[in-house]
C-alpha positions as CSV (number, residue, x, y, z in Angstrom):
1,M,-67.5,198.4,135.2
2,S,-70.0,196.7,132.9
3,Y,-72.3,198.6,130.7
4,N,-75.5,199.7,132.4
5,Y,-74.1,199.0,135.9
6,G,-75.7,201.3,138.4
7,L,-75.3,201.6,142.2
8,T,-79.0,201.2,142.9
9,D,-80.9,200.6,139.6
10,G,-78.7,199.3,136.8
11,L,-79.2,195.8,135.4
12,E,-76.9,193.6,133.4
13,L,-77.5,193.8,129.6
14,A,-78.2,190.7,127.5
15,N,-76.0,189.4,124.8
16,Q,-72.8,191.2,125.7
17,D,-69.4,190.0,124.6
18,Y,-66.6,192.5,125.0
19,T,-63.0,192.8,126.2
20,I,-61.7,195.5,128.5
21,C,-58.0,196.2,128.0
22,I,-55.8,197.9,130.7
23,R,-52.5,199.4,129.5
24,T,-49.6,197.8,131.3
25,E,-47.4,200.5,132.8
26,R,-43.6,200.1,132.7
27,N,-42.1,198.0,135.5
28,F,-45.5,196.5,136.5
29,C,-46.0,192.8,136.2
30,G,-49.4,192.1,137.8
31,I,-52.7,193.6,138.5
32,Q,-55.0,193.6,141.5
33,Y,-58.8,193.7,141.3
34,E,-61.4,194.3,143.9
35,A,-65.2,194.8,143.8
36,C,-66.3,198.4,144.3
37,A,-67.6,199.4,147.7
38,D,-71.4,198.9,148.0
39,T,-72.5,201.9,150.0
40,G,-76.1,201.4,151.1
41,N,-76.0,197.7,150.4
42,E,-73.7,196.6,153.1
43,H,-75.8,193.6,154.0
44,Q,-76.3,192.5,150.4
45,P,-73.3,193.5,148.3
46,Q,-74.2,193.9,144.7
47,S,-71.1,195.3,143.0
48,F,-70.5,191.8,141.4
49,T,-73.7,189.9,140.4
50,L,-73.4,187.7,137.3
51,S,-75.7,184.6,137.1
52,G,-77.0,184.8,140.7
53,R,-79.7,187.0,142.1
54,P,-78.7,189.3,144.9
55,T,-81.6,187.9,146.9
56,S,-80.5,184.3,146.6
57,T,-77.6,182.4,148.1
58,A,-75.6,181.7,144.9
59,G,-72.4,182.8,146.4
60,S,-69.2,182.8,144.4
61,L,-68.8,180.5,141.4
62,A,-65.7,179.9,139.3
63,G,-64.6,177.9,136.3
64,A,-66.2,177.0,133.0
65,T,-68.3,174.2,134.5
66,S,-70.0,176.5,137.0
67,C,-70.2,179.7,135.0
68,T,-72.2,178.8,131.8
69,K,-74.5,181.7,131.4
70,D,-72.8,185.0,132.3
71,W,-69.2,185.3,133.4
72,L,-66.1,187.6,133.6
73,T,-62.9,186.1,132.4
74,I,-59.6,187.3,134.0
75,P,-56.7,185.2,132.8
76,C,-55.3,183.0,135.6
77,V,-56.9,185.0,138.4
78,T,-55.9,184.0,141.9
79,D,-56.3,185.2,145.5
80,S,-52.5,185.0,146.0
81,A,-50.5,188.2,145.9
82,T,-47.3,186.3,145.3
83,T,-45.8,184.7,142.2
84,P,-45.4,182.1,140.8
85,V,-49.1,181.2,140.8
86,T,-49.7,177.6,141.5
87,S,-53.5,177.6,141.2
88,C,-55.8,179.9,139.3
89,Q,-59.2,180.3,137.7
90,D,-60.2,182.1,134.4
91,R,-63.9,182.4,134.7
92,L,-65.8,184.1,137.6
93,C,-69.6,184.5,138.2
94,G,-72.2,184.4,140.9
95,D,-72.9,187.1,143.4
96,S,-69.5,187.4,145.1
97,F,-66.2,188.4,143.5
98,N,-64.0,185.4,144.6
99,V,-61.9,182.7,143.0
100,V,-63.2,180.1,145.5
101,E,-66.6,178.5,145.0
102,S,-68.7,179.0,148.1
103,R,-72.2,179.9,149.1
104,T,-70.9,182.0,152.0
105,A,-67.7,183.6,150.5
106,G,-67.7,187.3,150.2
107,N,-65.8,189.6,147.9
108,V,-62.0,189.3,148.0
109,V,-59.0,191.0,146.4
110,V,-57.7,189.0,143.4
111,Y,-54.6,189.1,141.2
112,S,-53.5,188.3,137.7
113,Y,-50.0,188.2,136.4
114,V,-50.9,187.4,132.8
115,K,-50.2,190.2,130.2
116,P,-51.8,191.9,128.5
117,F,-54.2,192.8,131.3
118,V,-57.7,192.1,130.0
119,L,-61.2,191.3,131.3
120,I,-63.6,189.5,129.0
121,Y,-67.2,189.9,129.8
122,H,-70.0,187.6,128.5
123,T,-73.8,187.5,129.1
124,D,-76.4,185.4,127.5
125,A,-79.9,186.3,126.2
126,T,-81.8,185.9,129.5
127,E,-80.9,189.0,131.4
128,G,-83.9,190.7,133.0
129,S,-86.2,187.8,132.1
130,A,-88.4,185.9,134.5
131,V,-85.7,183.2,134.8
132,P,-85.1,183.3,138.6
133,S,-81.3,183.3,138.5
134,E,-81.2,186.1,135.9
135,E,-83.8,188.7,136.9
136,S,-81.7,190.9,139.1
137,N,-78.1,190.6,137.9
138,R,-76.4,194.0,138.0
139,G,-73.1,193.2,136.3
140,F,-69.9,194.3,137.9
141,C,-67.9,197.3,139.2
142,L,-64.2,196.7,139.9
143,N,-61.3,198.8,141.0
144,Y,-57.8,197.9,140.0
145,V,-54.2,198.7,140.9
146,Q,-51.2,197.5,138.9
147,Q,-48.6,195.6,140.9
148,P,-44.9,196.3,140.5
149,C,-42.4,193.7,139.3
150,V,-40.3,192.4,142.2
């Protein structure tokens, strides 16, 4: 979860650059992430809003070209639960937690098989400003489960 994330009233903080490390357990080779449940916001999920207002139709964005202001980096993240991974992204943003760019895509479960398990979070200086795409970003809340080696 990003700093200052709140279920109903938290907003993304400006000028953040930090890494979240997850200790790899023995005999685990991957990690699964999913956005936290949004109780009370079922029509407008807000557990992942980076560079996209919850009231707009930003959808999910991925990659360095699309995610230039705020982003979450998960090394070689994919929506495939199997290895070897043939296609992946590193940078996610928008208002849906998804590796596919789409205005209508919702949150999905994603996987990474790159060790160490890390998330790198970046925000620019415009959080909470009058810039339309930045005024209501909440940050992120994710659940994770390590995946056993097979």
